[in-house]
Structures are given as structure tokens and as C-alpha cells.
DSSP file (Angstrom, degrees, kcal/mol; ACC not computed):
  #  RESIDUE AA STRUCTURE BP1 BP2  ACC     N-H-->O    O-->H-N    N-H-->O    O-->H-N    TCO  KAPPA ALPHA  PHI   PSI    X-CA   Y-CA   Z-CA
    1    1 A M              0   0    0      0, 0.0     2,-0.9     0, 0.0    44,-0.1   0.000 360.0 360.0 360.0 139.4   79.1  104.5   75.3
    2    2 A N     >  -     0   0    0     42,-0.2     4,-2.1     1,-0.2     5,-0.2  -0.825 360.0-175.4 -96.6 100.9   79.5  104.6   71.5
    3    3 A F  H  > S+     0   0    0     -2,-0.9     4,-2.8     1,-0.2     5,-0.3   0.877  81.1  57.0 -65.5 -38.2   83.0  103.1   70.8
    4    4 A T  H  > S+     0   0    0      1,-0.2     4,-2.4     2,-0.2    -1,-0.2   0.940 110.4  43.1 -58.9 -48.8   82.8  103.8   67.1
    5    5 A K  H  > S+     0   0    0      2,-0.2     4,-2.2     1,-0.2    -1,-0.2   0.921 115.1  49.4 -64.3 -45.1   82.2  107.5   67.6
    6    6 A S  H  X S+     0   0    0     -4,-2.1     4,-1.1     1,-0.2    -2,-0.2   0.907 113.8  45.1 -62.3 -43.5   84.9  107.8   70.4
    7    7 A I  H >X S+     0   0    0     -4,-2.8     4,-1.3     1,-0.2     3,-0.6   0.923 111.9  51.9 -67.8 -43.5   87.5  105.9   68.3
    8    8 A T  H 3< S+     0   0    0     -4,-2.4     3,-0.3    -5,-0.3    -2,-0.2   0.882 108.8  51.6 -59.8 -39.0   86.7  107.9   65.2
    9    9 A N  H 3< S+     0   0    0     -4,-2.2    -1,-0.2     1,-0.2    -2,-0.2   0.760 115.1  42.0 -69.1 -24.7   87.1  111.2   67.1
   10   10 A N  H << S+     0   0    0     -4,-1.1     2,-0.5    -3,-0.6    -1,-0.2   0.526  95.0  86.3-103.9  -7.4   90.5  110.2   68.5
   11   11 A I     <  -     0   0    0     -4,-1.3     3,-0.2    -3,-0.3    64,-0.1  -0.828  60.4-156.6 -97.8 131.1   92.1  108.6   65.4
   12   12 A D  S    S+     0   0    0     -2,-0.5     2,-0.4     1,-0.3    -1,-0.2   0.950  82.1  13.4 -69.6 -49.9   93.9  111.0   63.1
   13   13 A K        -     0   0    0     62,-0.1     2,-0.5     2,-0.0    -1,-0.3  -0.948  69.7-176.2-135.5 113.5   93.7  108.9   59.9
   14   14 A L        -     0   0    0     -2,-0.4     2,-0.6    -3,-0.2     4,-0.0  -0.939   5.1-167.9-114.5 124.1   91.5  105.9   59.6
   15   15 A V        +     0   0    0     -2,-0.5     2,-0.2     2,-0.1    69,-0.1  -0.948  58.4   6.7-111.7 118.7   91.5  103.7   56.6
   16   16 A G  S    S-     0   0    0     -2,-0.6     2,-0.4    68,-0.1    70,-0.1  -0.585  95.4 -52.7 110.4-173.6   88.6  101.2   56.4
   17   17 A T        -     0   0    0     68,-0.5    68,-3.1    -2,-0.2    -2,-0.1  -0.878  51.8-118.5-108.7 135.0   85.5  100.5   58.3
   18   18 A L  B     -A   84   0A   0     -2,-0.4    66,-0.2    66,-0.2     3,-0.1  -0.323  31.4-110.7 -68.8 153.6   85.5   99.9   62.1
   19   19 A K        -     0   0    0     64,-2.3    -1,-0.1     1,-0.2    64,-0.0  -0.039  50.7 -67.2 -70.7-178.8   84.3   96.6   63.5
   20   20 A S     >  -     0   0    0      1,-0.1     4,-2.7     4,-0.0     5,-0.2  -0.235  50.8-102.8 -69.0 163.4   81.1   96.2   65.5
   21   21 A E  H  > S+     0   0    0      1,-0.2     4,-2.4     2,-0.2     5,-0.2   0.894 121.4  49.6 -54.4 -45.9   80.8   97.8   68.9
   22   22 A D  H  > S+     0   0    0      1,-0.2     4,-2.0     2,-0.2    -1,-0.2   0.908 112.3  47.3 -63.0 -42.6   81.3   94.5   70.8
   23   23 A E  H  > S+     0   0    0      2,-0.2     4,-2.3     1,-0.2    -1,-0.2   0.894 111.1  51.7 -66.6 -39.6   84.5   93.7   68.8
   24   24 A L  H  X S+     0   0    0     -4,-2.7     4,-2.6     1,-0.2     5,-0.2   0.920 108.7  51.0 -61.9 -43.5   85.8   97.2   69.3
   25   25 A Q  H  X S+     0   0    0     -4,-2.4     4,-2.5     1,-0.2    -1,-0.2   0.908 109.9  49.9 -60.6 -42.6   85.3   96.9   73.1
   26   26 A E  H  X S+     0   0    0     -4,-2.0     4,-2.0     2,-0.2    -1,-0.2   0.907 110.8  49.1 -64.0 -41.9   87.2   93.6   73.1
   27   27 A V  H  X S+     0   0    0     -4,-2.3     4,-2.6     2,-0.2     5,-0.3   0.933 112.4  48.1 -63.3 -45.4   90.1   95.0   71.1
   28   28 A L  H  X S+     0   0    0     -4,-2.6     4,-2.6     1,-0.2    -2,-0.2   0.915 111.2  50.3 -62.5 -42.4   90.3   98.0   73.5
   29   29 A K  H  < S+     0   0    0     -4,-2.5    -1,-0.2    -5,-0.2    -2,-0.2   0.879 114.8  44.7 -61.7 -37.2   90.2   95.8   76.5
   30   30 A R  H  < S+     0   0    0     -4,-2.0    -2,-0.2    -5,-0.2    -1,-0.2   0.872 120.6  37.2 -75.4 -38.0   93.0   93.6   75.1
   31   31 A K  H  < S+     0   0    0     -4,-2.6     2,-0.2    -5,-0.2    -2,-0.2   0.785 107.9  66.3 -90.6 -29.8   95.3   96.4   73.9
   32   32 A F  S  < S-     0   0    0     -4,-2.6     2,-0.1    -5,-0.3    38,-0.0  -0.546  86.0-112.5 -87.3 155.9   94.8   99.0   76.7
   33   33 A T     >  -     0   0    0     -2,-0.2     4,-2.6     1,-0.1     5,-0.2  -0.380  39.6-101.4 -72.4 168.4   95.9   98.6   80.3
   34   34 A K  H  > S+     0   0    0      1,-0.2     4,-2.4     2,-0.2     5,-0.2   0.911 124.8  47.1 -60.2 -42.0   93.0   98.3   82.8
   35   35 A K  H  > S+     0   0    0      2,-0.2     4,-2.8     1,-0.2     5,-0.3   0.914 111.1  50.8 -66.9 -42.4   93.6  102.0   83.8
   36   36 A E  H  > S+     0   0    0      1,-0.2     4,-2.8     2,-0.2     5,-0.2   0.922 112.3  47.2 -61.0 -43.7   93.8  103.2   80.2
   37   37 A F  H  X S+     0   0    0     -4,-2.6     4,-2.6     2,-0.2     5,-0.3   0.938 113.5  47.7 -62.8 -46.5   90.5  101.4   79.4
   38   38 A K  H  X S+     0   0    0     -4,-2.4     4,-2.3    -5,-0.2    -2,-0.2   0.925 116.0  43.5 -62.0 -45.9   88.8  102.7   82.5
   39   39 A V  H  X S+     0   0    0     -4,-2.8     4,-2.8     2,-0.2     5,-0.3   0.927 114.4  49.8 -66.8 -45.5   89.9  106.4   81.9
   40   40 A F  H  X S+     0   0    0     -4,-2.8     4,-2.5    -5,-0.3     5,-0.2   0.941 114.7  43.6 -59.1 -49.2   89.2  106.3   78.1
   41   41 A V  H  X S+     0   0    0     -4,-2.6     4,-1.5    -5,-0.2     6,-0.2   0.915 115.2  49.4 -63.6 -43.5   85.7  104.9   78.6
   42   42 A A  H  <>S+     0   0    0     -4,-2.3     5,-2.6    -5,-0.3     4,-0.4   0.938 114.7  42.7 -63.2 -47.9   85.0  107.3   81.5
   43   43 A I  H ><5S+     0   0    0     -4,-2.8     3,-1.3     1,-0.2    -2,-0.2   0.918 115.0  49.4 -66.7 -43.0   86.1  110.4   79.7
   44   44 A E  H 3<5S+     0   0    0     -4,-2.5    -1,-0.2    -5,-0.3    -2,-0.2   0.750 107.6  56.3 -68.3 -22.6   84.5  109.4   76.4
   45   45 A S  T 3<5S-     0   0    0     -4,-1.5    -1,-0.3    -5,-0.2    -2,-0.2   0.515 123.5-105.2 -85.0  -5.4   81.2  108.7   78.3
   46   46 A G  T < 5 +     0   0    0     -3,-1.3    -3,-0.2    -4,-0.4     2,-0.2   0.567  66.2 153.5  95.4   9.4   81.3  112.3   79.7
   47   47 A Q      < -     0   0    0     -5,-2.6    -1,-0.3    -6,-0.2     2,-0.1  -0.489  45.7-113.7 -71.3 142.3   82.4  111.5   83.2
   48   48 A S     >  -     0   0    0     -2,-0.2     4,-2.0     1,-0.1     5,-0.1  -0.369  12.1-121.6 -78.3 156.1   84.2  114.4   84.8
   49   49 A I  H  > S+     0   0    0      1,-0.2     4,-2.8     2,-0.2     5,-0.2   0.859 114.0  60.1 -60.7 -35.9   87.9  114.4   85.8
   50   50 A E  H  > S+     0   0    0      2,-0.2     4,-1.8     1,-0.2    -1,-0.2   0.917 104.8  47.4 -60.4 -44.0   86.8  115.2   89.3
   51   51 A D  H  > S+     0   0    0      1,-0.2     4,-2.6     2,-0.2    -1,-0.2   0.912 112.7  49.5 -62.5 -42.6   84.8  111.9   89.5
   52   52 A L  H  X S+     0   0    0     -4,-2.0     4,-2.8     1,-0.2     5,-0.4   0.897 106.5  55.9 -64.0 -39.9   87.7  110.0   88.1
   53   53 A K  H  X>S+     0   0    0     -4,-2.8     4,-1.4     1,-0.2     5,-0.6   0.917 111.9  43.6 -57.9 -43.3   90.1  111.5   90.6
   54   54 A R  H  <5S+     0   0    0     -4,-1.8    -2,-0.2     2,-0.2    -1,-0.2   0.933 117.5  43.1 -68.7 -46.2   87.9  110.3   93.4
   55   55 A S  H  <5S+     0   0    0     -4,-2.6    -2,-0.2     1,-0.2    -1,-0.2   0.838 124.7  34.0 -72.7 -31.6   87.2  106.8   92.0
   56   56 A M  H  <5S-     0   0    0     -4,-2.8    -1,-0.2    -5,-0.2    -2,-0.2   0.591  95.8-134.0 -99.1 -12.0   90.8  106.1   90.9
   57   57 A K  T  <5 +     0   0    0     -4,-1.4     2,-0.3    -5,-0.4    -3,-0.2   0.887  64.5 124.0  57.1  41.2   92.6  108.0   93.7
   58   58 A D      < -     0   0    0     -5,-0.6    -1,-0.2    -6,-0.3    -2,-0.2  -0.845  63.2-107.4-121.9 161.4   94.9  109.7   91.2
   59   59 A D     >  -     0   0    0     -2,-0.3     4,-2.0    -3,-0.1     5,-0.2  -0.427  34.1-103.8 -87.1 169.0   95.6  113.4   90.5
   60   60 A E  H  > S+     0   0    0      1,-0.2     4,-2.5     2,-0.2     5,-0.2   0.874 118.5  54.3 -60.5 -41.4   94.3  115.2   87.4
   61   61 A E  H  > S+     0   0    0      1,-0.2     4,-2.3     2,-0.2    -1,-0.2   0.917 108.8  48.7 -59.9 -44.1   97.7  115.3   85.7
   62   62 A R  H  > S+     0   0    0      2,-0.2     4,-2.4     1,-0.2    -1,-0.2   0.907 111.4  49.1 -64.2 -42.8   98.0  111.5   86.0
   63   63 A I  H  X S+     0   0    0     -4,-2.0     4,-2.2     2,-0.2    -1,-0.2   0.914 112.2  48.3 -64.2 -42.9   94.5  110.9   84.6
   64   64 A E  H  X S+     0   0    0     -4,-2.5     4,-2.4     1,-0.2    -1,-0.2   0.882 110.9  51.8 -64.3 -37.7   95.1  113.2   81.7
   65   65 A E  H  X S+     0   0    0     -4,-2.3     4,-2.4    -5,-0.2    -2,-0.2   0.905 108.7  50.0 -64.7 -42.3   98.4  111.5   81.0
   66   66 A I  H  X S+     0   0    0     -4,-2.4     4,-2.2     2,-0.2    -2,-0.2   0.911 111.6  49.1 -61.8 -42.8   96.7  108.1   81.0
   67   67 A Y  H  X S+     0   0    0     -4,-2.2     4,-2.3     2,-0.2    -2,-0.2   0.913 110.9  49.5 -64.6 -43.2   94.1  109.4   78.5
   68   68 A K  H  X S+     0   0    0     -4,-2.4     4,-2.3     1,-0.2    -1,-0.2   0.905 110.2  51.2 -62.1 -41.4   96.8  110.9   76.2
   69   69 A T  H  X S+     0   0    0     -4,-2.4     4,-2.4     2,-0.2    -1,-0.2   0.914 109.2  50.5 -61.8 -43.2   98.7  107.6   76.3
   70   70 A A  H  X S+     0   0    0     -4,-2.2     4,-2.0     1,-0.2    -2,-0.2   0.915 110.8  49.1 -61.2 -43.0   95.5  105.7   75.3
   71   71 A C  H  X S+     0   0    0     -4,-2.3     4,-1.0     1,-0.2    -1,-0.2   0.875 109.6  51.9 -65.9 -36.8   94.9  108.1   72.4
   72   72 A K  H >< S+     0   0    0     -4,-2.3     3,-0.7     1,-0.2     4,-0.3   0.916 108.3  51.6 -64.0 -42.1   98.5  107.7   71.2
   73   73 A K  H >< S+     0   0    0     -4,-2.4     3,-1.7     1,-0.2     6,-0.2   0.899 103.4  58.8 -60.7 -40.1   98.0  103.9   71.3
   74   74 A L  H 3< S+     0   0    0     -4,-2.0    -1,-0.2     1,-0.3    -2,-0.2   0.809 103.8  53.0 -58.3 -29.4   94.8  104.3   69.2
   75   75 A N  T << S+     0   0    0     -4,-1.0     2,-0.3    -3,-0.7    -1,-0.3   0.417  81.3 110.2 -91.0   1.8   96.9  106.0   66.5
   76   76 A Q  S <> S-     0   0    0     -3,-1.7     4,-2.7    -4,-0.3     3,-0.2  -0.593  73.5-128.4 -76.4 139.2   99.5  103.2   66.2
   77   77 A E  H  > S+     0   0    0     -2,-0.3     4,-2.2     1,-0.2     5,-0.1   0.883 106.7  50.4 -58.1 -43.6   99.2  101.4   62.9
   78   78 A L  H  > S+     0   0    0      1,-0.2     4,-1.1     2,-0.2    -1,-0.2   0.881 112.2  48.8 -63.6 -36.4   99.1   97.9   64.4
   79   79 A F  H >> S+     0   0    0     -6,-0.2     4,-0.9    -3,-0.2     3,-0.6   0.934 109.8  51.4 -67.0 -46.4   96.4   99.0   66.8
   80   80 A K  H >X S+     0   0    0     -4,-2.7     4,-1.1     1,-0.2     3,-0.7   0.877 103.7  58.9 -59.5 -38.7   94.4  100.5   64.0
   81   81 A K  H 3< S+     0   0    0     -4,-2.2     3,-0.3     1,-0.3    -1,-0.2   0.848 104.0  51.4 -60.8 -33.5   94.6   97.3   62.0
   82   82 A E  H << S+     0   0    0     -4,-1.1    -1,-0.3    -3,-0.6    -2,-0.2   0.734 108.1  52.6 -75.6 -20.9   92.9   95.4   64.8
   83   83 A L  H << S+     0   0    0     -4,-0.9   -64,-2.3    -3,-0.7     2,-0.3   0.681  97.2  80.3 -84.8 -19.2   90.0   98.0   64.9
   84   84 A V  B  < S-A   18   0A   0     -4,-1.1     2,-0.3    -3,-0.3   -66,-0.2  -0.706  79.2-123.3 -98.4 139.9   89.2   97.7   61.2
   85   85 A S        -     0   0    0    -68,-3.1     2,-0.7    -2,-0.3   -68,-0.5  -0.577  17.6-145.2 -76.4 137.1   87.1   95.0   59.5
   86   86 A I              0   0    0     -2,-0.3    -1,-0.0     1,-0.1   -70,-0.0  -0.920 360.0 360.0-105.4 115.1   88.8   93.2   56.7
   87   87 A N              0   0    0     -2,-0.7    -1,-0.1     0, 0.0    -2,-0.0   0.453 360.0 360.0 -88.1 360.0   86.3   92.3   54.1
């Protein structure tokens, strides 16, 4: 999965340059809940909602809600600051 591309696609306004892939993954793991991280990575990797429903034993609405929450978190200023490299 390309974290840089996924984050860029989900952030409305990004100022600065994103950190390396490994650093981005660590920030996401730290800031998201385990479910948010799993759903975000799965959806951004192209996994279907049906597969997620089976593996997580949640309904489609709940999975979509978790994904929306993760995307909202990505757009919070404090979260964005941790994703960007400070030169």
C-alpha cells in the first residue's frame, strides 16, 4: 500500500511534504484506533467492503463510518503536522 498516495487523496489541504512511507505508517498506527487503521489500510489497498465485513464481523454501515472517522482525523491540523516533514 502506498501511504503517501492514500493520505494525499484524503487530505483536503496539505501544506508541506509528507514523511517517508515507514514514518507515515507509524504515525497512522499511533493516531488511529486499531479498527480505523485496519479499515483505512484495507479500503485504500482496494479490499472490498464485503471482505472487510467478513473479516471484521461488522456491517457495511459501521465499516463506512469507521473509514469516514479515519478520514476526518487525517484532516485535523494536529494530525497533519505529524504527517509532514519539518526541514
